C-alpha positions in Angstrom: 93.5 153.4 105.8 93.9 153.1 102.1 92.2 155.4 99.5 92.1 154.2 95.9 91.2 156.4 92.9 90.3 155.2 89.4 91.1 151.6 90.2 88.7 148.9 89.3 87.1 147.5 92.4 87.6 143.9 91.2 91.2 144.2 90.0 93.8 141.9 91.5 96.1 144.7 92.8 93.2 146.4 94.5 91.9 143.2 96.2 95.4 142.3 97.4 96.1 145.8 98.8 92.8 145.7 100.6 93.7 142.4 102.3 96.2 144.2 104.6 94.1 147.3 105.4 91.7 147.9 108.2 89.6 150.3 106.1 89.5 150.9 102.4 87.6 153.6 100.5 87.7 153.7 96.8 86.3 156.3 94.4 86.1 155.5 90.7 84.4 157.0 87.7 83.6 155.7 84.2 82.3 157.3 81.1 79.5 156.0 78.9 78.5 157.8 75.7 80.4 161.0 76.8 78.3 161.2 80.0 80.1 160.6 83.3 78.6 158.8 86.2 80.0 158.3 89.6 80.2 155.1 91.7 81.3 155.3 95.3 82.7 152.0 96.4 83.1 151.3 100.1 84.8 148.0 100.8 84.1 146.4 104.1 86.8 146.5 106.8 89.4 143.8 106.4 91.9 142.9 109.1 95.5 142.2 108.2 96.0 138.8 106.6 92.3 138.4 105.7 91.3 136.9 102.4 91.3 139.4 99.5 87.9 141.0 99.1 85.7 139.9 96.1 83.3 142.1 94.2 80.2 140.9 96.1 81.9 141.4 99.5 82.1 145.1 98.9 79.2 147.5 99.1 78.6 149.4 95.9 76.6 152.6 96.0 75.6 154.0 92.5 75.5 157.8 92.7 74.6 158.3 89.0 71.2 159.6 89.9 72.4 162.2 92.4 73.3 164.9 89.9 77.0 164.6 90.6 79.4 166.2 88.2 83.0 165.4 87.9 85.7 168.0 88.2 89.1 168.6 89.9 87.4 170.1 92.9 84.7 167.4 92.9 87.2 164.6 93.0 89.4 166.3 95.6 86.4 167.0 97.8 85.2 163.5 97.4 88.5 162.0 98.3 88.9 164.4 101.3 85.6 163.4 102.6 86.5 159.8 102.2 89.7 160.3 104.2 87.9 162.1 107.0 85.4 159.3 107.3 87.9 156.4 107.5 87.4 156.0 111.2 83.6 155.7 110.8 81.5 152.8 109.7 81.3 151.8 106.1 77.7 153.1 105.8 78.8 156.5 107.4 81.7 156.7 105.0 79.4 156.2 102.0 76.9 158.9 103.3 79.7 161.4 103.8 81.2 160.8 100.5 77.9 161.3 98.8 77.2 164.5 100.8 80.5 166.0 100.0 80.2 165.2 96.4 76.8 166.9 96.2 77.9 170.0 98.0 80.9 170.5 95.8 79.1 169.9 92.5 77.7 173.5 92.5 81.3 174.9 92.7 82.9 172.6 90.3 84.6 173.8 87.1 83.7 172.4 83.7 87.2 170.9 83.2 87.8 167.4 84.5 90.3 164.6 83.9 91.4 161.3 85.4 94.9 162.6 85.9 93.8 165.3 88.2 91.5 163.0 90.2 94.3 160.4 90.5 96.7 163.1 91.7 94.3 164.3 94.4 93.6 160.7 95.6 97.3 160.0 95.6 98.1 163.1 97.6 95.5 162.2 100.1 96.7 158.6 100.3 100.2 159.8 101.0 99.0 162.0 103.8 96.9 159.3 105.4 97.7 157.7 108.8 101.4 157.1 109.2 100.5 153.7 110.7 99.1 152.5 107.4 101.5 150.3 105.6 99.8 150.9 102.3 100.0 154.7 102.7 103.6 154.7 103.7 104.7 152.3 101.0 106.1 153.6 97.8 105.6 150.3 95.9 103.5 150.3 92.8 100.5 148.2 92.3 102.5 145.8 90.1 105.0 145.3 92.9 102.3 144.8 95.4 100.6 142.1 93.2 103.9 140.2 92.9 105.3 140.5 96.4 102.9 138.3 98.4 104.8 135.5 100.3 102.5 132.7 101.4 102.3 129.0 102.1 100.2 126.9 99.7 98.5 123.5 100.1 97.6 121.7 96.9 95.0 119.2 96.2 95.4 116.9 93.2 93.6 117.6 89.9 90.0 116.7 89.9 90.0 117.1 93.7 87.8 114.7 95.6 86.5 115.2 99.2 89.5 113.5 100.7 92.0 115.6 98.9 90.1 118.8 99.6 89.4 118.1 103.2 93.0 117.0 103.8 94.2 120.3 102.2 92.0 122.4 104.4 93.2 120.5 107.5 96.8 121.0 106.6 96.2 124.7 105.9 94.7 125.1 109.4 97.6 123.2 110.9 100.2 125.4 109.1 98.4 128.6 110.2 99.4 127.4 113.7 102.8 126.0 112.9 103.9 128.5 110.2 102.2 131.8 111.2 104.8 133.9 109.5 102.9 133.7 106.2 99.3 133.2 105.3 98.4 129.7 104.1 96.0 129.1 101.2 94.5 126.0 99.6 94.7 125.8 95.8 92.9 123.4 93.6 95.1 123.1 90.5 92.5 121.9 88.0 88.9 121.0 88.8 87.0 119.0 91.4 84.6 116.1 91.2 80.9 116.9 91.3 80.4 116.2 95.0 83.3 118.4 96.0 82.2 121.1 93.5 78.7 121.2 94.9 80.0 121.5 98.5 82.3 124.4 97.4 79.4 126.2 95.7 77.8 126.6 99.2 80.9 126.8 101.4 83.8 128.3 99.5 83.6 131.7 101.3 84.1 129.9 104.6 87.4 128.2 103.5 90.9 129.6 102.8 90.8 128.8 99.1 92.6 130.9 96.4 92.5 130.6 92.6 95.4 129.0 90.9 96.2 132.2 88.9 96.2 134.4 92.0 99.4 132.8 93.3 102.9 133.8 92.3 104.9 130.6 92.4 108.1 132.6 93.3 106.4 133.8 96.5 105.5 130.3 97.7 107.4 129.6 100.9 106.1 126.1 102.0 104.2 123.9 99.6 101.9 121.1 101.0 100.6 118.3 98.8 97.7 116.1 100.1 96.3 112.7 98.9 99.0 112.2 96.2 102.7 111.7 95.9 102.8 111.7 92.1 103.9 114.9 90.4 101.7 114.4 87.4 98.6 114.4 89.6 99.4 118.1 90.4 98.6 119.2 86.9 99.7 122.8 86.1 100.9 123.2 89.8 103.7 120.8 89.3 106.0 123.6 88.1 105.6 125.2 91.5 107.7 122.5 93.2 111.2 124.0 92.4 110.1 127.4 93.8 109.0 126.3 97.2 111.5 126.5 100.1 109.8 123.5 101.8 107.7 120.8 100.3 105.6 118.4 102.4 103.6 115.4 101.2 100.8 113.8 103.1 99.3 110.7 101.6 97.8 107.3 102.4 98.5 105.4 99.2 101.3 103.2 100.5 101.7 101.2 97.3 102.4 104.3 95.2 106.0 105.5 94.4 106.7 109.1 95.2 108.4 111.1 92.4 108.3 114.5 94.0 111.4 114.4 96.4 109.8 116.4 99.2 111.5 117.7 102.3 108.8 116.0 104.4 107.1 112.8 103.4 104.3 111.4 105.6 102.5 108.3 104.3 100.3 106.4 106.6 98.3 103.2 106.0 94.9 104.7 106.7 91.8 104.6 104.6 91.8 108.4 104.2 94.5 111.0 103.9 92.3 113.3 105.9 92.6 111.0 108.9 96.3 111.6 109.1 95.8 115.4 109.3 92.8 115.1 111.7 95.0 113.3 114.1 97.5 116.1 114.0 94.8 118.7 114.6 93.5 116.7 117.5 97.0 116.8 119.1 96.8 120.6 119.2 93.1 120.9 119.8 93.7 122.7 123.1 94.8 125.7 121.2 92.1 128.3 120.3 93.4 128.6 116.7 92.9 124.8 116.2 89.2 125.0 117.0 87.2 123.7 114.0 84.1 125.5 112.7 81.0 123.4 111.9 81.7 123.7 108.2 85.4 122.6 108.6 84.5 119.6 110.8 81.8 118.6 108.3 84.2 118.8 105.4 86.8 116.8 107.2 84.1 114.2 108.0 83.1 114.1 104.4 86.7 113.5 103.4 87.0 110.4 105.6 83.6 109.0 104.7 84.3 109.4 100.9 87.6 107.5 100.9 86.5 104.8 103.3 83.0 104.3 101.9 81.5 105.5 105.2 83.9 103.1 106.9 82.9 100.1 104.8 85.9 99.7 102.4 88.4 96.9 103.0 91.4 99.3 103.7 89.5 101.3 106.4 91.3 101.3 109.7 90.3 101.9 113.3 92.1 105.2 113.0 89.6 106.4 110.4 86.7 105.5 112.7 88.3 107.3 115.7 89.0 110.4 113.6 85.4 110.4 112.3 84.0 110.1 115.8 86.2 113.0 117.0 85.0 115.2 114.2 81.4 114.4 115.1 82.3 115.5 118.7 83.7 118.8 117.2 80.3 119.6 115.6 80.3 118.0 112.2 76.8 118.3 110.9 75.2 115.0 110.1 72.5 116.8 108.2 75.1 118.5 106.0 76.9 115.1 105.6 73.7 113.6 104.3 73.1 116.5 102.0 76.5 116.7 100.4 77.9 113.2 100.8 75.5 111.4 98.5 76.0 111.6 94.7 73.0 112.4 92.6 73.1 111.4 89.0 72.1 114.2 86.6 69.8 113.6 83.7 72.8 113.5 81.4 74.6 111.0 83.7 71.5 108.8 83.8 71.4 108.8 80.0 75.1 107.8 79.9 74.4 105.0 82.5 71.5 103.7 80.4 73.8 103.6 77.3 76.6 102.0 79.3 74.3 99.2 80.5 73.2 98.4 76.9 76.8 98.4 75.5 78.6 96.7 78.3 80.8 93.7 77.3 80.9 90.9 79.9 83.9 88.7 80.4 83.9 85.7 82.8 87.4 85.0 84.1 88.3 82.7 86.9 85.1 83.2 88.7 84.8 86.9 88.4 82.6 89.1 86.1 84.5 91.8 84.3 82.6 94.6 82.4 84.1 96.9 79.7 82.3 99.8 78.1 83.3 102.6 75.7 81.3 105.8 75.4 81.8 108.8 73.3 80.4 112.2 74.3 81.7 114.3 71.3 82.6 117.8 72.3 80.6 117.5 75.5 82.6 116.7 78.6 80.3 114.9 81.1 81.4 115.3 84.7 80.8 112.7 87.4 81.4 109.6 85.3 83.1 107.9 88.2 79.7 107.7 89.9 78.3 106.3 86.6 80.9 103.6 86.7 80.0 102.7 90.3 76.3 102.5 89.4 77.2 100.4 86.3 79.1 97.9 88.4 76.2 97.5 90.9 73.4 97.3 88.3 75.3 95.1 85.9 76.4 92.7 88.6 80.1 93.1 87.7 83.0 92.3 90.1 85.1 94.8 88.2 84.2 97.4 85.5 86.3 99.4 83.1 84.6 102.5 81.7 86.2 104.5 78.9 84.7 107.9 78.0 86.1 109.8 75.0 85.6 113.5 74.4 87.0 116.2 72.2 88.2 119.6 73.5 87.4 122.9 71.9 90.9 122.9 70.3 90.2 119.6 68.7 92.3 117.4 71.0 90.8 114.1 72.0 91.1 112.5 75.4 90.0 109.2 76.9 88.9 109.2 80.6 89.6 105.7 81.8 87.7 104.8 85.0 88.0 101.6 86.9 85.9 100.2 89.8 86.2 96.9 91.6 84.0 95.2 94.2 85.1 93.3 97.3 85.3 89.9 95.5 88.1 91.1 93.2 90.6 91.0 96.1 93.7 90.5 93.9 92.9 93.3 91.4 94.9 96.5 91.8 93.4 99.2 89.5 95.9 101.8 90.7 98.9 99.8 89.4 97.2 99.4 86.0 96.4 103.1 85.7 100.0 104.2 86.4 100.9 103.3 82.9 99.0 106.4 81.8 100.1 108.5 84.8 96.8 107.8 86.5 96.3 106.8 90.1 93.9 106.0 92.9 93.2 103.0 95.0 93.3 99.2 94.3 89.5 99.2 93.9 89.0 102.7 92.5 91.4 104.4 90.0 91.4 106.5 86.9 93.6 107.9 84.2 93.3 110.5 81.4 94.8 109.4 78.1 95.5 111.8 75.1 94.4 110.0 72.0 96.1 110.1 68.6 95.5 113.4 66.8 95.2 111.8 63.3 92.0 109.8 64.1 88.5 110.7 65.0 86.6 108.8 67.6 83.0 107.8 67.1 80.4 106.1 69.3 81.9 102.8 68.2 85.4 103.9 69.3 88.7 104.6 67.7 91.8 102.5 67.4 93.9 104.3 70.1 91.1 104.4 72.7 90.0 100.8 72.2 93.6 99.6 72.2 94.2 101.4 75.6 91.1 99.8 77.0 92.0 96.3 75.8 95.5 96.7 77.3 94.0 97.8 80.6 91.6 94.9 80.6 94.3 92.4 79.9 96.4 93.8 82.8 93.4 93.4 85.1 92.7 89.8 84.0 96.3 88.9 84.5 96.0 89.9 88.2 93.4 87.2 88.9 95.1 84.0 90.1 94.0 80.5 89.1 90.9 79.5 91.0 91.1 76.9 93.8 88.9 73.8 93.5 86.9 71.8 96.0 89.9 69.5 96.7 92.0 72.5 97.6 89.8 73.8 100.4 87.9 70.8 101.6 88.3 69.4 105.1 89.8 65.9 104.6 89.7 64.5 108.1 86.0 63.8 108.2 84.1 62.4 111.2 81.5 60.0 109.8 78.9 57.7 111.2 78.2 54.0 110.3 74.7 52.9 109.3 74.5 50.4 112.1 75.3 52.8 114.9 72.5 53.8 117.3 70.9 57.2 117.4 72.2 57.6 120.9 75.8 57.0 119.6 75.2 59.6 116.9 74.0 62.1 119.5 77.1 61.5 121.7 79.5 62.0 118.7 77.8 65.2 117.7 78.0 66.6 121.2 81.7 65.7 121.5 82.7 67.1 118.1 80.3 70.2 118.2 78.9 69.2 114.8 75.3 69.7 113.8 75.4 67.1 111.0 77.5 64.1 110.0 77.8 62.0 106.8 77.0 58.3 106.9 79.4 55.9 105.0 79.6 52.2 104.6 82.5 50.0 105.4 84.2 50.9 102.1 83.9 54.6 102.8 81.2 55.2 100.2 78.7 58.0 101.1 75.3 56.5 101.6 73.5 59.3 103.5 73.6 62.1 106.1 72.2 62.7 109.6 71.3 66.1 111.1 71.2 67.0 114.7 67.5 67.6 114.6 67.0 64.0 113.5 68.8 62.9 116.7 66.5 65.2 118.7 63.4 63.7 117.1 64.6 60.2 117.9 65.2 61.1 121.5 61.8 62.7 121.9 60.2 59.7 120.4 62.0 57.4 122.8 63.9 55.6 119.9 67.5 56.3 120.9 68.3 52.6 120.3 67.3 52.6 116.7 69.9 52.4 113.9 71.2 55.5 112.1 70.2 53.9 108.8 66.6 54.2 109.8 66.8 58.0 110.3 69.5 59.1 107.8 68.7 61.2 104.7 69.6 59.2 101.6 69.3 62.0 99.0 72.5 64.0 99.7 73.9 66.7 97.3 77.5 66.1 96.5 80.2 67.8 94.3 83.3 66.5 92.5 86.8 67.4 93.8 87.7 69.4 90.7 84.7 71.8 90.9 85.9 75.5 90.8 85.5 77.6 93.9 82.9 80.0 92.4 80.7 77.1 91.3 80.8 75.3 94.7 80.2 78.6 96.5 77.1 79.3 94.4 76.0 75.7 94.9 76.4 75.9 98.7 74.8 79.4 99.1 71.9 78.9 96.7 70.8 75.7 98.5 71.6 76.9 102.0 73.7 73.8 102.7 75.9 73.9 105.7 78.0 70.8 104.8 78.8 69.8 101.2 80.4 66.3 100.7 83.1 66.0 98.1 83.1 62.5 96.4 84.9 60.8 93.6 83.4 59.1 90.6 82.7 56.0 92.6 80.9 57.9 95.4 83.7 57.5 97.9 83.8 60.4 100.5 86.9 62.5 100.0 86.1 65.4 102.3 83.6 68.0 103.4 83.3 71.7 102.5 81.5 73.9 105.1 80.5 77.5 105.3 83.7 78.2 107.4 85.8 76.9 104.5 84.1 79.4 102.2 84.6 82.3 104.6 88.2 81.4 105.1 88.8 81.5 101.3 87.5 85.0 101.1 89.8 86.2 103.9 86.9 88.0 105.5 88.0 87.3 109.1 91.5 86.8 110.5 90.3 84.3 113.1 88.1 82.0 111.0 
């Protein structure tokens, strides 16, 4: 039992001391305009190692209207009553404290002082149960606030669902593997809007501590999730030398680690959370590893966020298996639907409207690149990554680069550079481009924060340093796009063709043997003169005209393309006209090859067996 006197109920020393106690009673008084009033604070029971109590977790009873007067005897009696009620419930403790204060008020002397009250409380605290570590300890509050060994798991700055969920998973794992010290999750600096909204509802259910509540010198093991770049840790990077053990869990296999950890685990999965979920699944038979509904839901949101709900190109079967297991552990699909979808605020919608009107389009080797600069003045608009995604979809871009400049309260100017790419920009690696400015992310989604020159002021039309950075980033992106292939590069050159004088029955047999649904018709010199489809052969057979010549049934108006047509043009030509076979001919009309839907699919590398 711990008894506290004249200590603010929300102070850090108080909350930390309460974390190790089974019952805490605190009595404090404050003066207002020379009139004293009393507040009896009964903090709820907290088992050893529990999260420090916050202000709203305590029960505050205002006794100012009970006619209580403060004196040496009043304070002593109040504290004595608090000590005697420690074994009771919190409500009983409050009632006894109030009763004893009221009874003693009639006998109280007019003299009063904080020193006498503190002395009384201190004497009672020292005579409390000998089993109480707080009572038997002679450490001061300052010493208590600094001596708090613990393990810490860090997210990266501007934490997303994958980083947050992975950190929670590692913290749960370490509470099993490293039970000597409590494990906390710390978000070094900010979270994206989706994660922030989830935390607004669920933070009390998760082992999360504020950055300033951790003493770096007391960190025993330090875990880092979803990044291996020191700069992505923000202000928490200085904690690295203090930790006795550093572990990194990441899935960005193309990034270079600059942390030098004791334990480095990088797996080629779509989500970092997947790696930690697999480890939790391995110890799922332990009661301590059992996931709550909120935990399972958060971990599912982490996997869904970084895999695009299992739709991104770098998603693996391991991600899908992990997600299914989380659903079996009770992940709430209702909560996933509620917190997993981004909602544009009115401010973000305004920014999107402006971005659509200001976007600069660049056609480059068959891809559409968009570049937009926005300026928000002193207002920092969160969730601009979602605006970039909407801009890419609505603008029909294959890749978009969004730069948002803002000014801090101290006058510093920053450019948030956000990149997004669609599935057609296969060769573009945004993460490698953003590393120049200590940014990071994925090949198709990355960002960086750039400090702008202090001697220039940005306007809605931009400023030299911001526009220069965006131009440099765009040039790097364009340089990653290879030369486009042409029709002659991907066409099938060994073409099975029909002659105009062959019978329809001959044509039918060739189509059956070659498994083709259509064939070109060429003359003796190889010049394309028509095409025959399988349904033409069927009609001839049904009409009893199998002996008729192909030239009587062939289609003479056949779309063709030249051999030097770029891939993006021939693809559009084939898809827009729903043509299954596209003949490639030279200037004289001679058949050079055929391009089919299979050739187009193969060029996109959509399937390994095509």
